[in-house]
MIGU-104299 format. One line per 2 residues: number of its first residue (from 1); their letters; for each residue x, y, z of N, C-alpha, C. Coordinates in steps of 0.2 Angstrom, whole numbers, plus 5000, padded with zeros to 4 digits. Layout:
% MIGU-104299
NUM) A) X:Y:Z:X:Y:Z:X:Y:Z ~ ... .
END
This chain:
% MIGU-104299
1) MR) 5004:4994:5000:5000:5000:5000:5004:5006:5000 ~ 5003:5011:4996:5006:5017:4995:5002:5023:4998 .
3) LQ) 5006:5027:5002:5002:5033:5005:4998:5037:5000 ~ 5000:5038:4994:4997:5042:4989:4990:5039:4987 .
5) DV) 4989:5032:4989:4983:5029:4987:4978:5029:4993 ~ 4980:5032:4999:4976:5033:5004:4972:5040:5005 .
7) DL) 4966:5040:5005:4962:5046:5007:4963:5047:5014 ~ 4966:5053:5016:4967:5054:5023:4960:5055:5027 .
9) NL) 4955:5057:5023:4949:5058:5027:4946:5051:5029 ~ 4948:5046:5026:4946:5039:5028:4949:5038:5035 .
11) LV) 4955:5040:5036:4958:5039:5043:4955:5043:5048 ~ 4953:5049:5046:4949:5053:5051:4943:5049:5053 .
13) VF) 4939:5046:5049:4933:5042:5050:4935:5036:5054 ~ 4940:5033:5053:4943:5027:5056:4944:5029:5064 .
15) EH) 4947:5034:5065:4949:5036:5072:4943:5038:5076 ~ 4938:5041:5072:4931:5042:5076:4927:5036:5077 .
17) LL) 4927:5031:5073:4924:5025:5074:4927:5021:5080 ~ 4934:5022:5080:4937:5018:5085:4936:5021:5092 .
19) RL) 4935:5027:5092:4934:5031:5098:4926:5031:5100 ~ 4922:5032:5096:4914:5032:5097:4911:5026:5097 .
21) RT) 4913:5021:5092:4911:5014:5092:4904:5014:5088 ~ 4901:5020:5085:4895:5020:5082:4896:5024:5075 .
23) VS) 4892:5022:5070:4892:5025:5064:4888:5032:5065 ~ 4882:5032:5069:4878:5038:5069:4882:5043:5073 .
25) GT) 4886:5041:5079:4890:5046:5083:4895:5049:5079 ~ 4899:5045:5074:4904:5047:5070:4901:5052:5065 .
27) AR) 4895:5051:5062:4892:5055:5057:4891:5062:5060 ~ 4888:5062:5066:4886:5068:5070:4892:5072:5071 .
29) EL) 4897:5069:5074:4903:5073:5076:4907:5076:5070 ~ 4907:5072:5064:4911:5074:5058:4906:5079:5054 .
31) GL) 4900:5079:5055:4895:5083:5051:4894:5080:5045 ~ 4894:5073:5045:4892:5069:5039:4886:5065:5040 .
33) TQ) 4883:5063:5034:4877:5058:5034:4880:5051:5036 ~ 4875:5047:5039:4877:5040:5041:4879:5036:5035 .
35) PA) 4875:5037:5029:4877:5034:5023:4884:5035:5021 ~ 4886:5042:5022:4893:5044:5020:4898:5040:5024 .
37) VS) 4897:5040:5031:4901:5036:5035:4902:5029:5034 ~ 4896:5026:5032:4895:5019:5030:4899:5018:5024 .
39) NA) 4899:5022:5019:4903:5022:5013:4910:5022:5014 ~ 4912:5027:5019:4919:5027:5021:4922:5021:5024 .
41) LA) 4918:5018:5028:4920:5011:5032:4921:5006:5026 ~ 4916:5006:5022:4917:5001:5016:4923:5002:5012 .
43) RL) 4925:5008:5011:4932:5009:5008:4938:5007:5012 ~ 4937:5008:5019:4942:5006:5023:4943:4999:5023 .
45) RR) 4938:4995:5023:4938:4988:5023:4941:4985:5017 ~ 4940:4988:5011:4943:4986:5005:4950:4988:5005 .
47) LF) 4952:4994:5008:4959:4996:5008:4963:4991:5012 ~ 4961:4989:5018:4965:4985:5023:4963:4978:5022 .
49) DD) 4958:4976:5018:4956:4969:5017:4954:4966:5024 ~ 4950:4970:5028:4948:4967:5034:4942:4971:5036 .
51) QL) 4938:4968:5040:4931:4970:5043:4932:4977:5047 ~ 4938:4977:5050:4940:4983:5055:4935:4984:5061 .
53) FV) 4928:4984:5059:4924:4985:5065:4918:4980:5064 ~ 4916:4977:5069:4910:4972:5068:4905:4974:5073 .
55) RS) 4898:4973:5071:4893:4975:5076:4892:4971:5082 ~ 4890:4974:5088:4889:4970:5093:4884:4974:5098 .
57) AK) 4882:4971:5103:4878:4974:5108:4881:4980:5111 ~ 4888:4980:5111:4891:4986:5114:4894:4991:5108 .
59) GM) 4891:4990:5102:4893:4995:5097:4898:4992:5092 ~ 4901:4996:5088:4906:4993:5083:4912:4991:5087 .
61) LP) 4914:4985:5087:4920:4983:5090:4926:4982:5085 ~ 4932:4985:5087:4937:4984:5082:4940:4977:5082 .
63) TP) 4942:4975:5076:4945:4969:5075:4953:4970:5077 ~ 4956:4964:5078:4963:4965:5079:4967:4969:5074 .
65) VA) 4966:4969:5068:4969:4973:5063:4968:4981:5065 ~ 4961:4982:5067:4960:4989:5068:4963:4991:5075 .
67) ED) 4964:4987:5080:4967:4988:5086:4975:4990:5084 ~ 4978:4986:5080:4985:4987:5078:4986:4994:5075 .
69) LA) 4981:4996:5071:4981:5002:5067:4980:5008:5072 ~ 4977:5007:5077:4974:5012:5082:4980:5017:5084 .
71) EP) 4985:5015:5086:4990:5019:5089:4994:5023:5083 ~ 4996:5020:5078:5000:5024:5073:4995:5029:5069 .
73) VA) 4989:5027:5068:4984:5031:5065:4983:5038:5069 ~ 4982:5036:5076:4981:5042:5080:4987:5046:5081 .
75) YA) 4993:5043:5081:4999:5047:5082:5000:5052:5075 ~ 4999:5048:5069:4999:5052:5063:4995:5058:5062 .
77) LD) 4988:5057:5064:4983:5062:5064:4985:5068:5069 ~ 4987:5066:5075:4988:5071:5080:4994:5075:5077 .
79) AL) 5000:5072:5074:5005:5076:5072:5004:5080:5066 ~ 4999:5078:5062:4997:5082:5056:4993:5088:5059 .
81) QS) 4988:5087:5063:4984:5092:5066:4988:5097:5069 ~ 4993:5095:5073:4998:5100:5077:5002:5104:5072 .
83) AL) 5004:5101:5066:5008:5104:5061:5003:5110:5058 ~ 4997:5108:5057:4993:5112:5053:4991:5118:5058 .
85) NR) 4990:5117:5064:4988:5122:5069:4994:5126:5072 ~ 5000:5124:5070:5006:5127:5073:5007:5134:5071 .
87) KV) 5008:5138:5075:5010:5145:5074:5017:5146:5075 ~ 5021:5147:5070:5028:5148:5071:5030:5155:5074 .
89) EF) 5033:5155:5079:5035:5161:5082:5043:5162:5083 ~ 5045:5168:5084:5052:5169:5085:5052:5174:5091 .
91) DP) 5055:5172:5096:5056:5176:5102:5064:5178:5102 ~ 5066:5184:5101:5073:5185:5100:5076:5185:5107 .
93) LR) 5073:5186:5113:5076:5185:5119:5077:5178:5121 ~ 5074:5173:5118:5075:5166:5120:5079:5162:5115 .
95) SD) 5079:5165:5109:5082:5161:5103:5089:5161:5103 ~ 5091:5155:5101:5099:5154:5100:5100:5153:5093 .
97) RS) 5096:5155:5088:5097:5154:5081:5103:5158:5079 ~ 5106:5155:5074:5112:5158:5070:5110:5160:5063 .
99) FQ) 5111:5166:5062:5109:5169:5055:5116:5170:5051 ~ 5115:5168:5044:5121:5169:5040:5119:5175:5035 .
101) LA) 5124:5180:5035:5123:5186:5031:5128:5186:5026 ~ 5126:5188:5020:5131:5189:5014:5132:5196:5013 .
103) MT) 5139:5198:5013:5141:5205:5012:5148:5205:5011 ~ 5150:5211:5008:5157:5212:5007:5161:5214:5014 .
105) DI) 5167:5214:5014:5171:5216:5020:5169:5224:5021 ~ 5168:5228:5016:5166:5235:5018:5159:5235:5021 .
107) GE) 5155:5230:5019:5149:5229:5023:5149:5228:5030 ~ 5154:5223:5031:5156:5221:5038:5158:5227:5042 .
109) VH) 5162:5231:5039:5164:5237:5043:5158:5242:5045 ~ 5154:5242:5040:5148:5247:5042:5143:5244:5046 .
111) FI) 5141:5238:5044:5135:5235:5048:5136:5231:5054 ~ 5141:5227:5054:5142:5222:5060:5143:5225:5067 .
113) PR) 5147:5230:5068:5148:5233:5075:5141:5235:5078 ~ 5137:5239:5074:5131:5242:5077:5126:5236:5077 .
115) LM) 5126:5231:5073:5121:5226:5073:5123:5221:5079 ~ 5129:5220:5080:5131:5216:5086:5129:5219:5093 .
117) SA) 5130:5226:5093:5128:5229:5099:5121:5229:5100 ~ 5117:5229:5095:5109:5229:5096:5107:5222:5098 .
119) LR) 5111:5217:5095:5109:5210:5097:5111:5208:5104 ~ 5116:5211:5107:5118:5210:5114:5112:5212:5118 .
121) ER) 5108:5217:5116:5103:5220:5121:5096:5216:5119 ~ 5095:5215:5113:5088:5213:5111:5088:5205:5109 .
123) AP) 5093:5202:5108:5093:5195:5106:5100:5192:5109 ~ 5101:5191:5115:5108:5189:5117:5110:5182:5115 .
125) GV) 5105:5178:5114:5107:5171:5112:5108:5170:5104 ~ 5107:5175:5100:5107:5175:5093:5114:5176:5091 .
127) SI) 5117:5172:5086:5123:5173:5083:5123:5175:5076 ~ 5128:5178:5073:5129:5180:5066:5135:5177:5063 .
129) AT) 5135:5175:5057:5140:5173:5053:5140:5176:5046 ~ 5146:5179:5044:5146:5182:5038:5149:5178:5032 .
131) VR) 5147:5179:5026:5150:5175:5020:5151:5180:5015 ~ 5156:5180:5011:5157:5184:5005:5152:5182:5000 .
133) NT) 5148:5187:4997:5143:5185:4992:5147:5183:4985 ~ 5153:5184:4985:5157:5182:4979:5160:5175:4980 .
135) AI) 5160:5172:4986:5163:5166:4987:5158:5160:4986 ~ 5152:5161:4985:5147:5156:4984:5142:5158:4979 .
137) DL) 5138:5153:4977:5133:5155:4972:5127:5158:4976 ~ 5127:5164:4977:5123:5167:4982:5115:5166:4981 .
139) AD) 5113:5166:4974:5106:5165:4973:5104:5158:4976 ~ 5108:5153:4974:5107:5146:4976:5107:5145:4984 .
141) AM) 5112:5148:4987:5113:5148:4994:5107:5151:4998 ~ 5104:5156:4995:5099:5159:4998:5092:5156:4997 .
143) SV) 5092:5152:4991:5086:5149:4990:5085:5143:4994 ~ 5090:5140:4997:5090:5134:5001:5091:5135:5008 .
145) GQ) 5091:5142:5010:5092:5144:5017:5099:5144:5020 ~ 5104:5143:5016:5111:5143:5019:5113:5150:5020 .
147) VD) 5110:5155:5017:5111:5162:5018:5104:5165:5019 ~ 5104:5168:5025:5097:5171:5027:5096:5178:5023 .
149) LA) 5101:5182:5023:5100:5189:5021:5106:5191:5017 ~ 5106:5195:5012:5112:5198:5009:5111:5206:5009 .
151) VG) 5116:5209:5010:5116:5216:5010:5121:5219:5005 ~ 5119:5224:5001:5124:5227:4996:5121:5229:4990 .
153) HL) 5125:5230:4985:5123:5232:4978:5123:5226:4974 ~ 5118:5222:4973:5118:5216:4970:5113:5215:4964 .
155) PE) 5114:5219:4959:5109:5219:4954:5108:5212:4950 ~ 5113:5208:4951:5112:5201:4948:5108:5196:4951 .
157) LP) 5105:5198:4957:5100:5193:4960:5094:5193:4956 ~ 5091:5187:4955:5085:5187:4951:5079:5189:4954 .
159) SE) 5073:5189:4950:5067:5192:4952:5063:5189:4958 ~ 5065:5182:4960:5062:5179:4966:5064:5182:4972 .
161) FY) 5069:5186:4972:5071:5189:4978:5068:5196:4980 ~ 5066:5196:4986:5063:5203:4989:5069:5207:4990 .
163) QR) 5068:5214:4990:5073:5218:4992:5070:5225:4995 ~ 5074:5228:4999:5072:5234:5002:5078:5239:5003 .
165) RL) 5077:5245:5001:5082:5250:5001:5084:5252:5008 ~ 5091:5252:5009:5093:5254:5015:5095:5262:5015 .
167) FR) 5100:5263:5010:5102:5270:5009:5106:5270:5002 ~ 5107:5276:5000:5111:5278:4994:5117:5281:4996 .
169) QR) 5123:5281:4993:5128:5284:4994:5133:5286:4988 ~ 5137:5291:4989:5141:5293:4983:5148:5291:4984 .
171) YV) 5152:5291:4979:5159:5289:4979:5163:5296:4981 ~ 5168:5295:4984:5173:5301:4986:5180:5299:4985 .
173) CM) 5184:5303:4985:5191:5302:4984:5195:5303:4991 ~ 5198:5298:4993:5201:5297:5000:5208:5297:5000 .
175) FR) 5211:5301:5005:5218:5301:5005:5220:5303:5013 ~ 5227:5303:5014:5229:5305:5021:5229:5313:5021 .
177) AG) 5229:5315:5028:5229:5322:5029:5236:5325:5027 ~ 5236:5331:5024:5242:5334:5021:5244:5331:5014 .
179) HA) 5240:5327:5011:5241:5325:5004:5241:5331:4999 ~ 5244:5330:4994:5244:5335:4989:5237:5337:4986 .
181) LD) 5232:5332:4987:5225:5333:4985:5221:5336:4990 ~ 5224:5337:4996:5220:5339:5002:5219:5346:5002 .
183) RR) 5214:5348:4998:5211:5354:4997:5204:5354:4995 ~ 5200:5360:4994:5193:5360:4994:5191:5356:4988 .
185) TV) 5194:5357:4982:5192:5353:4976:5198:5350:4973 ~ 5197:5345:4969:5202:5342:4965:5201:5342:4958 .
187) RL) 5206:5344:4954:5205:5344:4946:5206:5337:4944 ~ 5203:5335:4938:5203:5328:4936:5211:5327:4934 .
189) QD) 5214:5332:4931:5221:5330:4929:5226:5329:4935 ~ 5224:5332:4941:5228:5331:4947:5226:5324:4950 .
191) FE) 5220:5322:4949:5218:5315:4951:5221:5310:4947 ~ 5222:5311:4941:5225:5306:4936:5232:5305:4938 .
193) RA) 5235:5311:4940:5243:5311:4941:5244:5308:4947 ~ 5240:5307:4952:5241:5304:4959:5242:5297:4958 .
195) DH) 5245:5294:4963:5246:5287:4964:5240:5284:4967 ~ 5237:5278:4964:5231:5276:4967:5232:5269:4969 .
197) VV) 5227:5267:4974:5226:5260:4976:5219:5258:4974 ~ 5219:5252:4972:5212:5250:4969:5210:5243:4972 .
199) VT) 5204:5243:4975:5201:5236:4977:5198:5233:4972 ~ 5201:5227:4970:5198:5223:4965:5192:5219:4967 .
201) AA) 5187:5222:4968:5181:5219:4971:5176:5216:4965 ~ 5179:5211:4961:5175:5208:4956:5168:5205:4959 .
203) GT) 5163:5205:4955:5157:5202:4957:5153:5207:4962 ~ 5155:5213:4964:5151:5217:4968:5150:5224:4964 .
205) GH) 5145:5228:4967:5144:5234:4964:5149:5239:4964 ~ 5154:5238:4968:5160:5242:4968:5164:5241:4962 .
207) AR) 5164:5236:4959:5168:5235:4953:5166:5239:4947 ~ 5160:5242:4948:5157:5246:4942:5161:5253:4942 .
209) VD) 5164:5255:4948:5168:5261:4948:5174:5261:4943 ~ 5177:5255:4943:5183:5254:4939:5181:5254:4931 .
211) EI) 5175:5251:4930:5172:5250:4924:5170:5257:4921 ~ 5167:5261:4925:5165:5268:4923:5171:5272:4921 .
213) LA) 5176:5272:4926:5182:5276:4925:5185:5274:4918 ~ 5186:5268:4917:5189:5265:4911:5185:5268:4905 .
215) KL) 5178:5267:4905:5174:5269:4900:5175:5276:4898 ~ 5175:5280:4903:5176:5288:4903:5183:5290:4900 .
217) GV) 5188:5285:4900:5194:5287:4898:5199:5290:4903 ~ 5196:5289:4910:5200:5292:4915:5207:5287:4916 .
219) RR) 5212:5290:4916:5219:5287:4917:5221:5288:4924 ~ 5222:5282:4928:5225:5283:4934:5232:5279:4935 .
221) NI) 5236:5282:4939:5242:5279:4940:5242:5274:4946 ~ 5239:5268:4944:5238:5263:4949:5244:5259:4951 .
223) RL) 5246:5260:4958:5252:5258:4961:5251:5251:4965 ~ 5245:5250:4967:5243:5245:4971:5236:5242:4970 .
225) RV) 5236:5236:4970:5229:5233:4969:5228:5228:4975 ~ 5223:5228:4979:5222:5224:4984:5215:5220:4983 .
227) PH) 5214:5214:4986:5208:5211:4985:5202:5212:4990 ~ 5203:5217:4995:5198:5218:4999:5199:5225:5002 .
229) FV) 5194:5228:5006:5194:5234:5009:5197:5234:5016 ~ 5198:5228:5019:5200:5228:5026:5206:5232:5028 .
231) AL) 5211:5232:5024:5218:5236:5026:5218:5242:5022 ~ 5213:5244:5018:5213:5250:5014:5215:5257:5018 .
233) AD) 5211:5258:5023:5212:5264:5027:5219:5264:5030 ~ 5222:5259:5033:5228:5259:5035:5233:5260:5030 .
235) IV) 5232:5257:5024:5237:5259:5018:5237:5266:5016 ~ 5231:5269:5016:5230:5276:5013:5233:5280:5019 .
237) AT) 5232:5279:5025:5235:5283:5030:5242:5283:5031 ~ 5246:5278:5028:5253:5278:5029:5257:5279:5022 .
239) TD) 5253:5281:5017:5256:5282:5010:5253:5288:5007 ~ 5256:5289:5001:5253:5294:4997:5248:5292:4992 .
241) LV) 5245:5286:4993:5240:5283:4988:5234:5286:4989 ~ 5230:5286:4984:5223:5289:4984:5218:5283:4982 .
243) AS) 5212:5283:4986:5207:5278:4984:5201:5281:4983 ~ 5197:5278:4978:5190:5279:4977:5186:5275:4981 .
245) VT) 5182:5278:4986:5178:5273:4990:5171:5277:4991 ~ 5167:5273:4995:5160:5275:4996:5161:5280:5002 .
247) EK) 5156:5285:5002:5156:5290:5007:5156:5288:5014 ~ 5152:5283:5016:5152:5280:5023:5158:5277:5025 .
249) FA) 5161:5273:5020:5168:5270:5022:5173:5276:5023 ~ 5173:5281:5019:5177:5287:5020:5176:5290:5027 .
251) ER) 5170:5291:5029:5168:5294:5036:5171:5290:5041 ~ 5170:5283:5041:5173:5279:5046:5180:5279:5046 .
253) SA) 5183:5279:5040:5191:5279:5040:5193:5286:5043 ~ 5189:5291:5042:5191:5298:5045:5191:5297:5052 .
255) AY) 5186:5294:5055:5185:5294:5062:5191:5290:5066 ~ 5193:5284:5062:5198:5280:5066:5205:5281:5063 .
257) FG) 5206:5284:5057:5213:5285:5054:5214:5292:5053 ~ 5210:5297:5054:5211:5304:5052:5212:5305:5045 .
259) LK) 5209:5301:5041:5209:5302:5034:5205:5308:5031 ~ 5206:5310:5025:5202:5315:5022:5199:5313:5016 .
261) SI) 5193:5316:5014:5190:5314:5008:5187:5320:5005 ~ 5186:5320:4998:5183:5326:4995:5178:5323:4989 .
263) RH) 5174:5327:4987:5170:5325:4981:5174:5322:4976 ~ 5172:5317:4973:5175:5314:4968:5176:5318:4961 .
265) PV) 5181:5319:4958:5182:5323:4952:5178:5320:4946 ~ 5177:5314:4946:5173:5311:4941:5166:5310:4943 .
267) DL) 5161:5312:4939:5154:5311:4941:5151:5304:4941 ~ 5153:5301:4946:5151:5294:4947:5144:5293:4949 .
269) PD) 5140:5288:4947:5133:5287:4950:5133:5285:4957 ~ 5128:5287:4961:5127:5285:4967:5126:5277:4967 .
271) IQ) 5128:5274:4973:5127:5267:4973:5121:5266:4979 ~ 5117:5261:4977:5111:5260:4982:5113:5253:4985 .
273) IN) 5112:5253:4992:5113:5248:4996:5106:5245:4998 ~ 5105:5239:4996:5099:5235:4998:5099:5229:5003 .
275) LF) 5094:5228:5006:5094:5221:5010:5090:5216:5005 ~ 5092:5210:5005:5089:5205:5000:5087:5199:5004 .
277) WH) 5082:5196:5002:5080:5189:5005:5076:5186:5000 ~ 5076:5179:5000:5073:5175:4996:5065:5174:4997 .
279) GR) 5061:5173:4992:5054:5173:4993:5052:5167:4997 ~ 5056:5162:4997:5054:5156:5002:5054:5158:5009 .
281) YH) 5057:5163:5011:5058:5165:5018:5055:5171:5020 ~ 5051:5174:5015:5047:5180:5016:5043:5180:5023 .
283) RD) 5040:5175:5024:5036:5175:5030:5039:5171:5036 ~ 5045:5169:5036:5049:5166:5041:5050:5171:5047 .
285) PG) 5047:5170:5053:5047:5175:5058:5054:5177:5060 ~ 5059:5173:5060:5066:5175:5062:5069:5179:5057 .
287) NQ) 5068:5177:5051:5070:5181:5045:5067:5188:5045 ~ 5060:5188:5046:5057:5195:5047:5060:5199:5052 .
289) WL) 5061:5196:5058:5063:5200:5064:5070:5203:5062 ~ 5074:5199:5059:5081:5201:5058:5081:5207:5053 .
291) RD) 5078:5206:5047:5078:5211:5042:5074:5218:5045 ~ 5069:5217:5049:5066:5223:5052:5071:5227:5056 .
293) LI) 5075:5223:5060:5080:5226:5064:5085:5229:5060 ~ 5088:5226:5055:5093:5229:5051:5090:5236:5047 .
295) FE) 5084:5235:5045:5081:5241:5042:5080:5247:5048 ~ 5078:5245:5054:5078:5250:5059:5084:5253:5060 .
297) LF) 5090:5249:5060:5096:5252:5062:5100:5256:5057 ~ 5098:5254:5050:5103:5257:5045:5099:5261:5039 .
299) AE) 5092:5260:5039:5089:5263:5034:5089:5271:5034 ~ 5090:5274:5029:5089:5281:5028:5084:5283:5024 .
301) G) 5081:5289:5025:5075:5291:5021:5076:5291:5014 .
END
């Protein structure tokens, strides 16, 4: 016998007959007619090739086959009923759930310190793991729940992903205090003559900056290429190298390394930073809670 061959409604009738021992009582409790219950019993008998219930002075008595079925059927129906009635909730104060977020290292610099501070107060048992969105197949990882949320400029994610804008920011030119470019405005020719450090962030929205500059014919004297942003502020603070970075990264670098930044001499488009999640987890309470928290902490009008 295969499960797909069984009408689950028949098992509901079976469970009521087993408990009430009458066709009329089963019909009344299930809101059915007595012929409908009798028909269901006949189908059950054919299905299990057994009488299942026999009439007696004490009502419908179960056969040994019915008695053997009683416990597993009752357990299965109870488990199914519980699953259907279950209201999934997420209590951040009690949860020990671990969330995985995809972002660049520049995203970690901006989001993680403030997020972890908020979690310490609001969800002390919740933990966070970050993963580079370029190190995995991000769409697949999010579709199967390996990554809960992604943050950044990710136009390549397909349409089944929800997204919510956090903020927009522009690019600036960043350098150490006292640099030759450390003045109110910088001419394009002075920018081109300077020594540059470039972050090779392939697969992210930041890579578009290099593409745009190349397309516009802007020539930079690139002296150093690094694969990430982690050491960029330290490098710029201790050299004469110039970097093209987002405004928020430049502000944080100024606070911790005393760096300076000015409006970029090239008219680069603003970059939009979004929060992304897969449609499969749109109503997941934990996912909802975390993205609401991130939006509360970081969204700008």
